[in-house]
C-alpha positions in Angstrom: -92.3 40.7 26.2 -93.0 37.0 26.1 -93.2 35.3 29.4 -93.6 31.7 28.3 -90.6 29.5 28.5 -89.3 27.0 25.9 -87.3 24.1 27.2 -84.4 22.3 25.6 -85.4 20.7 22.3 -82.0 19.6 20.9 -80.9 16.3 22.2 -77.8 16.7 24.4 -78.2 13.5 26.4 -75.1 11.9 24.8 -72.9 15.0 25.4 -70.0 14.4 27.8 -68.5 15.7 29.9 -71.6 16.7 31.8 -70.2 20.3 32.1 -70.4 20.6 28.3 -74.0 19.2 28.3 -75.0 21.7 31.0 -73.6 24.6 29.1 -75.2 23.6 25.8 -78.6 23.0 27.5 -78.4 26.4 29.2 -77.5 28.0 25.8 -80.5 26.5 24.1 -82.8 27.5 27.0 -81.5 31.0 26.9 -81.8 31.3 23.1 -85.4 29.9 23.3 -86.4 32.4 26.0 -84.5 35.5 24.7 -84.5 35.2 20.9 -85.1 38.9 20.4 -82.0 39.7 22.5 -79.6 37.3 20.7 -78.2 38.7 17.5 -74.9 36.8 17.4 -72.7 34.4 19.4 -71.1 37.3 21.3 -74.6 38.3 22.7 -75.1 34.7 23.9 -71.6 34.5 25.4 -72.1 37.7 27.4 -75.5 36.7 28.6 -74.2 33.3 29.9 -70.8 34.7 31.1 -68.8 32.3 29.0 -66.1 33.0 26.4 -67.2 33.2 22.8 -64.4 30.9 21.9 -65.6 28.2 24.4 -69.2 28.4 23.0 -68.0 28.1 19.4 -65.8 25.1 20.3 -68.6 23.4 22.2 -71.2 23.8 19.5 -68.8 22.6 16.8 -67.7 19.6 18.8 -71.1 18.4 20.0 -73.7 19.6 17.4 -71.9 19.6 14.1 -73.1 23.2 13.8 -71.4 26.5 14.4 -72.7 28.4 17.3 -74.2 31.0 14.9 -75.8 28.2 12.9 -77.3 26.8 16.0 -78.8 30.2 17.0 -80.1 30.6 13.4 -81.6 27.1 13.5 -83.5 27.7 16.7 -84.8 31.0 15.4 -86.0 29.5 12.2 -87.6 26.6 14.1 -89.5 29.1 16.2 -90.4 31.1 13.1 -91.9 27.9 11.6 -94.0 27.4 14.7 -95.2 31.0 14.7 -96.0 30.9 11.0 -98.0 27.7 11.2 -99.9 28.3 14.5 -100.5 32.1 14.7 -101.8 35.0 12.7 -98.7 37.1 13.4 -97.5 39.2 10.6 -94.0 38.9 9.3 -92.7 42.1 10.9 -93.9 41.0 14.3 -92.3 37.6 13.9 -89.0 39.3 12.8 -89.0 41.5 15.9 -89.8 38.6 18.2 -86.9 36.6 16.8 -84.5 39.5 17.0 -84.1 40.4 13.3 -83.7 44.0 12.5 -86.5 43.9 9.9 -88.8 41.6 8.0 -86.6 41.5 4.9 -83.6 40.2 6.9 -85.9 37.6 8.5 -87.3 36.5 5.1 -83.8 36.2 3.7 -82.5 34.1 6.6 -85.7 31.9 6.4 -85.4 31.4 2.7 -81.7 30.6 3.0 -82.4 27.7 5.4 -85.9 26.5 4.3 -85.6 27.2 0.6 -89.0 29.0 0.5 -90.1 32.4 1.8 -91.9 32.7 5.2 -95.1 33.6 3.3 -94.8 30.5 1.2 -94.2 28.4 4.3 -97.3 29.9 6.0 -99.5 29.1 3.0 -98.1 25.6 2.7 -98.4 24.8 6.5 -102.0 26.1 6.6 -103.1 24.0 3.6 -101.7 20.8 5.0 -104.6 18.8 6.5 -104.2 17.7 10.1 -105.4 14.2 10.9 
């Protein structure tokens, strides 16, 4: 199990009321630190002891994403980080991100990024860093 923590990345500074901002920041923090445990919005709602309906409404209102879309976006963002900075194999990345198998992970990744995780890994490794 990973022990490192990932802080809030999405910008919630302009979210009001502050209660909504606090909930959204806690959601992102929890997603970032427990990706393998979050498979859907219900999992997040249970973990944070908030209604699934409230979570869905908050994300839609303040992020222009569905709650499920937000979870997916965070997982794919983390996948891109792992693909470009580690030597982890696809199955290990899938497990770390909470996907049931590497094929499901690859499908979700390609749906969002337009290329497979393997293609992304090759592309990110071949881009020179200045």
